[in-house]
ZAKOLMI-810753 format. One record per residue: residue in three letters; x, y, z of N, C-alpha, C in turn. Coordinates in steps of 0.001 Angstrom, whole numbers, padded with zeros to 6 digits, always signed. Layout:
ALAXYZXYZXYZ
...
This chain:
MET+066699+060598-009647+067608+060283-008554+066890+059466-007493
SER+067619+058522-006927+067004+057619-005965+066843+058264-004594
GLU+067713+059206-004234+067650+059864-002937+067837+061365-003122
PRO+067235+062170-002235+067468+063615-002312+068916+063946-001957
LEU+069409+065046-002515+070775+065465-002253+070828+066377-001033
THR+071948+066321-000320+072185+067314+000726+072486+068653+000048
GLN+072482+069722+000829+072759+071044+000263+074151+071086-000357
ARG+075152+070528+000320+076506+070538-000224+076609+069706-001492
GLN+075936+068548-001525+075949+067729-002739+075314+068475-003905
GLN+074234+069203-003638+073593+069983-004698+074522+071087-005185
GLU+075251+071706-004263+076201+072752-004647+077300+072190-005540
ILE+077782+070997-005200+078834+070382-006019+078284+069995-007382
LEU+077074+069452-007419+076452+069094-008700+076293+070334-009573
ASP+075837+071436-008983+075684+072684-009741+077036+073168-010257
TYR+078066+073014-009418+079416+073420-009820+079913+072586-011008
LEU+079663+071280-010975+080067+070408-012085+079385+070839-013385
LYS+078093+071095-013310+077348+071467-014515+077793+072823-015043
GLU+078040+073767-014116+078461+075093-014547+079853+075049-015163
SER+080739+074249-014573+082083+074122-015114+082063+073516-016512
GLN+081234+072492-016700+081133+071886-018025+080566+072878-019039
ARG+079573+073656-018611+078941+074615-019530+079915+075708-019955
ILE+080702+076225-019003+081572+077356-019283+082883+076919-019927
ARG+083491+075866-019384+084829+075469-019815+084830+074322-020811
GLY+083724+073603-020902+083666+072468-021813+084345+071222-021295
VAL+084747+071224-020017+085415+070063-019438+085092+070020-017951
MET+085042+068822-017400+084744+068671-015988+085930+069129-015127
PRO+085667+069684-013940+086760+070045-013047+087446+068803-012490
SER+088713+068936-012163+089444+067858-011506+089054+067804-010036
THR+089407+066702-009376+089116+066617-007940+089883+067693-007168
ARG+091071+068051-007647+091816+069134-006982+091070+070460-007121
GLU+090503+070711-008298+089748+071949-008489+088494+071966-007611
ILE+087843+070799-007473+086683+070711-006578+087126+070985-005141
GLN+088241+070371-004749+088777+070574-003405+089021+072053-003135
GLU+089692+072726-004071+090034+074136-003867+088795+075019-003883
SER+087840+074700-004762+086641+075537-004868+085798+075485-003601
PHE+085747+074312-002953+084882+074149-001780+085660+074156-000462
GLY+086977+074329-000538+087768+074412+000679+087904+073109+001434
PHE+087835+071976+000724+088014+070691+001378+089473+070521+001806
ALA+089687+069719+002830+091041+069499+003338+091881+068643+002398
SER+091221+067823+001571+091966+066926+000690+091135+066592-000534
GLN+091816+066025-001549+091107+065551-002730+090220+064357-002378
THR+090594+063624-001324+089786+062475-000906+088374+062912-000537
ALA+088240+064068+000093+086909+064577+000435+086102+064871-000823
ALA+086765+065439-001835+086080+065707-003102+085620+064404-003742
MET+086493+063387-003712+086130+062087-004272+084950+061478-003519
SER+084904+061644-002212+083799+061100-001418+082474+061714-001838
HIS+082484+063016-002097+081255+063677-002548+080843+063193-003942
LEU+081826+062972-004816+081500+062451-006151+080900+061052-006044
ARG+081453+060227-005146+080907+058875-004964+079479+058935-004417
ALA+079232+059888-003520+077879+060036-002982+076904+060476-004061
LEU+077341+061397-004916+076489+061838-006026+076207+060684-006991
GLU+077231+059858-007213+077046+058707-008094+076085+057706-007466
LYS+076229+057456-006175+075357+056501-005485+073902+056948-005533
LYS+073681+058251-005480+072322+058789-005513+071789+058986-006933
GLY+072610+058645-007928+072135+058704-009308+072189+060079-009940
ALA+072878+061037-009289+072947+062392-009832+073982+062504-010944
ILE+075006+061645-010890+076034+061617-011926+076374+060171-012223
GLN+077065+059989-013346+077662+058696-013656+079128+058927-013969
ARG+079987+058049-013462+081413+058148-013738+081836+056946-014569
LEU+082645+057211-015581+083092+056157-016483+084532+055792-016151
PRO+084822+054513-015888+086179+054105-015528+087143+054249-016694
GLY+088385+054564-016368+089436+054593-017374+089510+055847-018200
LYS+088687+056845-017870+088713+058094-018621+088850+059254-017645
ALA+089713+060191-018010+089965+061313-017122+088737+062208-017023
ARG+088429+062648-015812+087327+063581-015564+086026+063092-016186
ALA+085841+061781-016195+084700+061202-016913+083463+061198-016025
VAL+082845+062355-015912+081576+062490-015201+080523+062910-016221
ILE+079425+062182-016263+078326+062566-017134+077046+062602-016312
PHE+076081+063338-016819+074816+063495-016134+073775+062602-016794
PRO+072939+061932-015988+071952+061014-016564+071087+061661-017643
GLU+070768+062948-017461+069911+063600-018458+070608+063772-019803
ASP+071952+063629-019816+072680+063752-021077+072773+062435-021838
LEU+072441+061326-021186+072639+060027-021827+071787+059868-023079
ASP+070620+060477-023078+069758+060385-024250+070260+061258-025387
ARG+071277+062091-025101+071758+063018-026125+073195+062695-026512
GLU+073603+061448-026273+074971+061086-026608+075253+061383-028082
GLU+076416+061898-028322+076809+062246-029675+078207+061730-029941
ILE+078351+060942-030985+079646+060425-031381+080219+061352-032443
VAL+081433+061843-032214+082071+062702-033198+083415+062111-033577
ASP+083859+062403-034785+085178+061986-035258+086148+063142-035059
ILE+087159+062902-034231+088154+063921-033937+089425+063574-034686
PRO+089917+064472-035547+091133+064162-036308+092356+064049-035412
VAL+093221+063078-035735+094472+062872-034995+095617+063386-035853
TYR+096390+064319-035290+097501+064916-036027+098836+064481-035434
GLY+099088+063176-035425+100396+062679-035035+100684+062818-033556
GLU+101951+063074-033240+102428+063087-031864+102861+064487-031462
ILE+102923+064699-030143+103451+065946-029616+104362+065619-028445
ALA+105430+066397-028330+106399+066156-027270+105879+066694-025950
ALA+105806+065804-024950+105660+066255-023566+107009+065975-022933
GLY+107956+066728-023398+109358+066579-023040+110026+067802-023624
MET+111113+067637-024311+111689+068761-025023+110911+068950-026321
THR+111065+070123-026898+110292+070449-028087+110746+069625-029289
GLN+109864+069567-030293+110187+068830-031506+109714+069642-032703
ASP+110295+069365-033882+109869+070073-035078+108403+069813-035343
ALA+107708+070818-035898+106269+070859-035793+105413+070151-036831
PRO+105648+070261-038148+104598+069891-039100+104017+068503-038851
GLN+102704+068426-038820+102020+067166-038530+101014+066869-039640
GLU+100954+065632-040035+099971+065178-041004+098842+064462-040274
LYS+097655+064590-040804+096519+063905-040211+096719+062397-040304
GLU+096510+061695-039173+096736+060253-039118+095449+059488-038859
GLY+094330+060016-039309+093063+059345-039089+092217+060079-038068
CYS+091216+059371-037523+090278+059992-036596+090022+059093-035399
LEU+089619+059710-034298+089101+059009-033133+087597+059227-033090
SER+086837+058158-032942+085394+058290-032758+085124+058357-031261
ILE+084648+059501-030806+084533+059775-029378+083084+060069-029016
ASP+082627+059439-027925+081367+059832-027306+081677+061089-026492
ILE+081335+062247-027031+081791+063492-026420+081155+063723-025056
ALA+079978+063155-024817+079366+063326-023492+080220+062678-022411
SER+080873+061566-022725+081671+060855-021722+082894+061645-021309
LEU+083340+062575-022165+084497+063392-021836+084105+064821-021461
GLY+082814+065111-021478+082374+066444-021115+082728+067501-022146
ILE+082806+067117-023414+083182+068049-024478+081931+068626-025130
ARG+081948+069933-025332+080811+070589-025981+080705+070135-027435
PRO+079465+069895-027931+079303+069470-029329+079834+070489-030332
THR+079876+071770-029947+080315+072813-030874+081828+073029-030858
ALA+082548+072325-029994+083997+072534-029889+084692+072105-031176
ARG+085651+072903-031631+086501+072554-032777+087723+071851-032221
THR+087801+070533-032436+088767+069723-031711+089709+068958-032632
PHE+090840+068553-032055+091769+067633-032708+092491+066877-031609
ALA+093215+065830-031973+093882+064982-030981+095342+064790-031343
LEU+096158+064585-030307+097581+064322-030471+098012+063236-029490
LYS+098910+062372-029928+099476+061350-029057+100658+061956-028286
VAL+100701+061694-026990+101739+062274-026132+102991+061400-026153
ARG+104150+062055-026295+105430+061375-026190+106277+062106-025153
GLY+106729+061393-024127+107559+062001-023103+106812+062114-021784
ASP+107525+062563-020749+106935+062561-019412+107077+063900-018689
SER+107158+064989-019450+107293+066293-018793+106001+066770-018149
MET+104885+066076-018405+103603+066512-017849+103020+065481-016877
ILE+103884+064628-016320+103365+063521-015498+102709+064010-014215
ASN+103131+065151-013679+102496+065648-012458+101089+066189-012714
ALA+100745+066370-013989+099379+066702-014371+098641+065444-014832
HIS+099238+064277-014560+098650+062976-014910+098479+062814-016419
ILE+099390+063411-017177+099440+063239-018628+100710+062452-018917
CYS+100549+061221-019382+101672+060279-019455+102027+059933-020889
ASP+103231+059416-021062+103686+058950-022373+102701+057920-022916
GLY+102268+058117-024151+101330+057195-024782+099874+057596-024669
ASP+099556+058535-023775+098183+059041-023692+097847+059834-024950
THR+096572+060077-025154+096112+060929-026244+095392+062125-025649
VAL+095819+063321-026040+095157+064532-025567+094222+065056-026648
ILE+093069+065511-026208+092105+066138-027106+092153+067633-026854
LEU+092311+068384-027918+092509+069826-027799+091471+070583-028614
GLU+091218+071807-028181+090269+072676-028863+091005+073878-029427
PHE+090611+074281-030639+091146+075506-031216+090478+076695-030519
ARG+091170+077312-029586+090666+078523-028932+091805+079215-028199
GLU+091540+080440-027749+092538+081195-027013+092745+080568-025628
PRO+093989+080488-025170+094243+079881-023866+093949+080850-022731
ARG+093672+080267-021573+093587+081024-020332+094768+080635-019453
ARG+095103+081501-018536+096199+081233-017599+095995+079868-016931
GLY+096996+079015-016999+096928+077709-016362+096443+076583-017249
ASP+095984+076885-018466+095562+075823-019380+096760+074975-019800
VAL+096506+073696-020090+097498+072861-020760+097304+073054-022264
VAL+098400+073372-022959+098292+073748-024360+099287+072988-025224
ALA+098907+072815-026491+099862+072457-027531+100353+073772-028115
ALA+101662+073951-028125+102196+075258-028502+103343+075113-029492
LEU+103448+076121-030341+104591+076276-031237+105464+077362-030627
ILE+106631+076983-030139+107534+077933-029487+108840+077972-030263
ASP+109095+079136-030874+110306+079327-031675+110475+078219-032706
GLY+109357+077834-033348+109402+076890-034465+109288+075429-034091
GLU+109143+075099-032784+109025+073710-032377+107781+073530-031517
THR+107219+072309-031529+105976+072059-030811+106222+071331-029496
THR+105328+071576-028553+105413+070902-027257+104069+071010-026550
LEU+103875+070167-025551+102677+070194-024708+103101+070629-023318
LYS+102571+071765-022851+102993+072319-021564+101851+073124-020939
ARG+102101+073597-019726+101182+074481-019018+101431+075926-019476
TYR+100352+076643-019781+100447+078031-020242+100457+078957-019028
VAL+101519+079738-018894+101703+080593-017724+101839+082036-018181
LEU+101215+082941-017440+101344+084377-017699+101908+085053-016456
GLU+102991+085760-016638+103505+086612-015570+103523+088025-016124
GLY+102665+088884-015544+102433+090168-016172+101734+089918-017488
ARG+102321+090400-018562+101765+090124-019891+102673+089205-020692
LYS+103657+088611-020026+104617+087777-020724+104274+086304-020539
PRO+103867+085620-021614+103550+084192-021498+104796+083328-021649
TYR+104775+082196-020963+105789+081175-021184+105165+079818-020879
LEU+105935+078750-021061+105425+077393-020906+106123+076706-019748
ARG+105329+075986-018947+105877+075305-017770+105588+073808-017854
ALA+106588+073000-017559+106396+071554-017477+105743+071207-016139
GLU+105141+070019-016090+104611+069486-014835+105511+068325-014402
ASN+106801+068630-014343+107825+067668-013945+109071+068489-013631
ASP+109566+068379-012420+110679+069222-011984+111965+068970-012758
ASP+112026+067881-013513+113228+067589-014291+113314+068398-015576
PHE+112256+069137-015904+112216+069867-017158+112144+071363-016899
PRO+112872+072169-017680+112900+073614-017446+111670+074307-018024
ASP+111427+075523-017552+110443+076379-018203+110928+076718-019606
LEU+109983+076942-020505+110318+077318-021882+109864+078762-022100
ILE+110829+079638-022280+110545+081062-022476+110813+081394-023944
PRO+109812+081891-024659+110004+082126-026096+111032+083217-026370
ALA+111939+082925-027293+112895+083937-027725+112296+084815-028812
ARG+111479+084194-029680+110903+084946-030800+109380+084860-030830
GLU+108846+083637-030757+107405+083499-030927+106850+082391-030046
LEU+105582+082571-029670+104828+081539-028954+103423+081543-029532
VAL+103097+080465-030247+101780+080352-030891+101051+079173-030265
ILE+099886+079425-029692+099100+078359-029087+098283+077680-030185
GLN+098510+076382-030348+097831+075627-031408+096519+075009-030921
GLY+096398+074760-029622+095176+074177-029082+095250+074112-027565
VAL+094076+074064-026943+093954+073984-025490+093371+072620-025130
MET+094009+071915-024190+093553+070575-023830+092200+070619-023137
ILE+091270+069788-023619+089949+069691-023005+089581+068257-022652
GLY+090436+067311-023011+090126+065912-022694+091380+065061-022794
LEU+091320+063885-022187+092464+062985-022144+091982+061552-022233
LEU+092603+060793-023134+092340+059361-023254+093579+058623-022794
ARG+093413+057780-021786+094537+057047-021230+095050+055994-022199
ASN+096374+055830-022213+096983+054713-022916+096692+053455-022123
GLN+095972+052515-022702+095560+051306-021974+096646+050230-021964
ALA+097695+050408-022753+098764+049398-022794+099483+049363-021462
GLY+099744+048184-020975+100486+048020-019744+099634+048419-018554
């Protein structure tokens, strides 16, 4: 690093590393804001820019949560993530998906653990736009149990969709990130197929 970090910058850097280690994905600026009690996401962004200027992190343009640490650059690992068609970020759709090839991903750039069991789906619809997940984006998901608040690919009563996983008491249901779409409450079954850990923006347009 070219300059020493302030105490708060070091705390944020430690938080980024711990979040990546535990969750396998970098925190959002909103999560940084809430964790440190900043008044706005702009303050969180300012700290990230300061960390970048001092060489403590590197940010990659055009990729969500794309923060990497200089010490990881020598350990870059390219993995092939299978793509299993599309998923509705809108109303649900019938589920069976065939593998449609692979994405070759530098997992360090997305903050994905090398041991993660992952797959990818193309997003169709705009029910998750308030979570900055847009039509045409590609979501990378991990096969694991969801936690409250995770974005998940789910099979609900025989149809698939991409939504926020919500628990009230012990009853799970799915929530859109768009007020135009209703909550989805399972009548019979809710099977989580994967938990979102990364996002590739649709570069078209």
